[in-house]
VOBA-1610 file (N, C-alpha, C; in pm, whole numbers, padded with zeros to 5 digits, always signed):
BEGIN
Met-02842-01303-00535Met-02815-01161-00538Met-02687-01136-00462Phe-02617-01030-00498Phe-02493-00993-00432Phe-02501-00849-00382Ile-02442-00827-00267Ile-02421-00692-00215Ile-02274-00661-00236Leu-02247-00557-00313Leu-02110-00512-00336Leu-02091-00387-00253Ser-02013-00399-00148Ser-01988-00286-00059Ser-01846-00237-00085Leu-01836-00116-00139Leu-01703-00061-00164Leu-01671+00045-00060Thr-01546+00043-00017Thr-01497+00138+00083Thr-01373+00206+00027Tyr-01373+00338+00031Tyr-01255+00412-00016Tyr-01136+00380+00073Val-01023+00356+00009Val-00898+00335+00082Val-00802+00451+00056Lys-00848+00546-00024Lys-00774+00671-00050Lys-00870+00786-00022Pro-00818+00907-00005Pro-00905+01022+00022Pro-01012+01042-00086Thr-01124+01101-00047Thr-01233+01122-00143Thr-01190+01207-00262Glu-01092+01294-00242Glu-01041+01374-00355Glu-00983+01281-00462Glu-00919+01173-00420Glu-00865+01075-00514Glu-00981+01000-00583Ala-01083+00967-00507Ala-01201+00902-00566Ala-01266+00993-00670Asp-01273+01122-00640Asp-01333+01217-00733Asp-01259+01220-00866Arg-01128+01198-00864Arg-01050+01197-00988Arg-01095+01085-01082Phe-01143+00975-01025Phe-01182+00860-01105Phe-01332+00837-01107Met-01410+00936-01060Met-01555+00919-01051Met-01619+00903-01189Ala-01579+00981-01287Ala-01642+00970-01420Ala-01621+00831-01480Pro-01499+00777-01483Pro-01486+00641-01538Pro-01554+00535-01450His-01557+00557-01320His-01629+00464-01232His-01778+00466-01266Met-01835+00583-01287Met-01978+00591-01320Met-02006+00532-01458Asp-01913+00544-01552Asp-01929+00475-01681Asp-01937+00325-01658Trp-01851+00274-01568Trp-01849+00132-01532Trp-01982+00093-01467Val-02031+00176-01374Val-02160+00149-01309Val-02271+00145-01414Asn-02276+00244-01501Asn-02381+00249-01604Asn-02376+00127-01694Ala-02256+00081-01728Ala-02242-00040-01809Ala-02293-00162-01733Gly-02276-00164-01601Gly-02329-00273-01518Gly-02480-00279-01525Tyr-02546-00164-01529Tyr-02692-00161-01547Tyr-02728-00206-01689Asp-02654-00155-01788Asp-02684-00188-01927Asp-02672-00337-01955Asn-02575-00404-01890Asn-02557-00547-01917Asn-02638-00636-01822Gly-02723-00575-01739Gly-02815-00650-01655Gly-02760-00700-01523Leu-02636-00663-01489Leu-02578-00708-01362Leu-02631-00630-01242Phe-02649-00499-01255Phe-02680-00414-01141Phe-02830-00389-01129Leu-02877-00391-01003Leu-03018-00367-00971Leu-03040-00233-00903Ala-02944-00191-00821Ala-02954-00064-00748Ala-02813-00027-00701Ser-02793+00103-00679Ser-02661+00148-00631Ser-02674+00286-00568Gly-02573+00321-00489Gly-02569+00454-00429Gly-02449+00472-00337Arg-02431+00596-00295Arg-02321+00631-00203Arg-02356+00595-00060Lys-02255+00564+00017Lys-02273+00549+00161Lys-02282+00689+00222Asn-02351+00699+00335Asn-02360+00826+00406Asn-02322+00801+00552Pro-02209+00854+00599Pro-02121+00950+00533Pro-02050+00887+00413Arg-01995+00972+00329Arg-01935+00931+00202Arg-01801+00860+00224Thr-01811+00731+00248Thr-01691+00648+00267Thr-01681+00541+00159Gly-01773+00543+00063Gly-01777+00444-00044Gly-01917+00434-00099Gly-01955+00313-00137Gly-02087+00293-00196Gly-02132+00150-00182Val-02255+00124-00227Val-02314-00009-00225Val-02385-00033-00357Ile-02369-00155-00409Ile-02436-00194-00532Ile-02506-00327-00506Leu-02631-00339-00548Leu-02702-00466-00548Leu-02688-00523-00689Ala-02642-00646-00698Ala-02613-00706-00828Ala-02667-00847-00837Arg-02680-00896-00960Arg-02718-01035-00982Arg-02624-01094-01086Gly-02614-01225-01084Gly-02525-01296-01175Gly-02459-01408-01097Asp-02354-01465-01153Asp-02283-01566-01076Asp-02157-01504-01015Gln-02106-01568-00912Gln-01998-01509-00833Gln-01875-01476-00918Ala-01836-01567-01006Ala-01718-01541-01089Ala-01738-01420-01179Glu-01857-01407-01236Glu-01889-01294-01323Glu-01884-01163-01243Ile-01943-01163-01124Ile-01945-01043-01039Ile-01803-01005-01000Glu-01724-01102-00956Glu-01588-01071-00912Glu-01501-01021-01027Ala-01519-01076-01146Ala-01444-01028-01263Ala-01485-00885-01296Tyr-01614-00855-01285Tyr-01661-00721-01316Tyr-01607-00620-01214Val-01609-00657-01087Val-01556-00570-00981Val-01406-00542-01005Ala-01333-00643-01050Ala-01190-00625-01075Ala-01163-00523-01185Ala-01261-00501-01273Ala-01244-00406-01383Ala-01288-00264-01348Asp-01348-00244-01230Asp-01390-00109-01189Asp-01266-00019-01181Pro-01270+00100-01241Pro-01156+00191-01229Pro-01116+00219-01084Phe-01211+00218-00992Phe-01176+00235-00850Phe-01088+00121-00802Thr-01116-00001-00849Thr-01033-00117-00813Thr-00897-00107-00881Val-00899-00081-01011Val-00776-00076-01090Val-00680+00029-01035Glu-00733+00144-00995Glu-00650+00255-00946Glu-00624+00248-00795Gly-00676+00145-00730Gly-00651+00129-00586Gly-00724+00230-00499Val-00832+00286-00550Val-00908+00387-00476Val-01001+00324-00372Ala-01056+00205-00406Ala-01154+00141-00317Ala-01131-00009-00312Met-01175-00067-00202Met-01176-00213-00185Met-01321-00257-00182Tyr-01349-00373-00238Tyr-01484-00428-00241Tyr-01497-00546-00146Glu-01612-00554-00080Glu-01654-00675-00011Glu-01775-00725-00088Val-01769-00848-00137Val-01876-00908-00216Val-01945-01013-00129Thr-02074-00994-00104Thr-02150-01085-00020Thr-02268-01139-00099Glu-02278-01271-00106Glu-02394-01332-00172Glu-02507-01344-00071Val-02628-01311-00114Val-02747-01318-00031Val-02852-01398-00106Val-02910-01498-00039Val-03021-01573-00097Val-03148-01509-00042Val-03212-01428-00124Val-03332-01355-00082Val-03450-01452-00077Thr-03514-01460+00038Thr-03628-01550+00055Thr-03759-01476+00078Arg-03751-01348+00110Arg-03873-01270+00133Arg-03846-01126+00092Thr-03947-01063+00034Thr-03934-00924-00008Thr-04063-00848+00020Ala-04053-00717+00015Ala-04172-00632+00018Ala-04242-00644-00116Ala-04370-00610-00117Ala-04448-00613-00242Ala-04378-00531-00348Gly-04370-00587-00467Gly-04308-00517-00579Gly-04162-00553-00600Leu-04100-00620-00503Leu-03959-00654-00513Leu-03936-00805-00529Glu-04038-00876-00570Glu-04028-01021-00583Glu-03918-01065-00680Gly-03883-00981-00773Gly-03777-01012-00870Gly-03641-01030-00805Leu-03625-00989-00680Leu-03497-01007-00610Leu-03479-01150-00559Lys-03587-01226-00553Lys-03578-01364-00503Lys-03508-01451-00606Gly-03450-01559-00554Gly-03392-01654-00648Gly-03253-01676-00617
//
């Protein structure tokens, strides 16, 4: 599993300009089975996505995010080997 932590490097007003295409990209990530969960950071400085796949696939997908392409946000991609979960989240292991 991967944690994709994005941090805005431009003002939130700039992020808002590209939010619709970014959300299309997020929705496509769910549709193609890469994304498991996502949401905004609080305070609103970026967001976090839980993803699955291989590292090259994840990094290529992140590079295509409109936020990345437009220089709005930077991503930190962290691989996590999940060994224990709460009941109902066993699918995160592996």
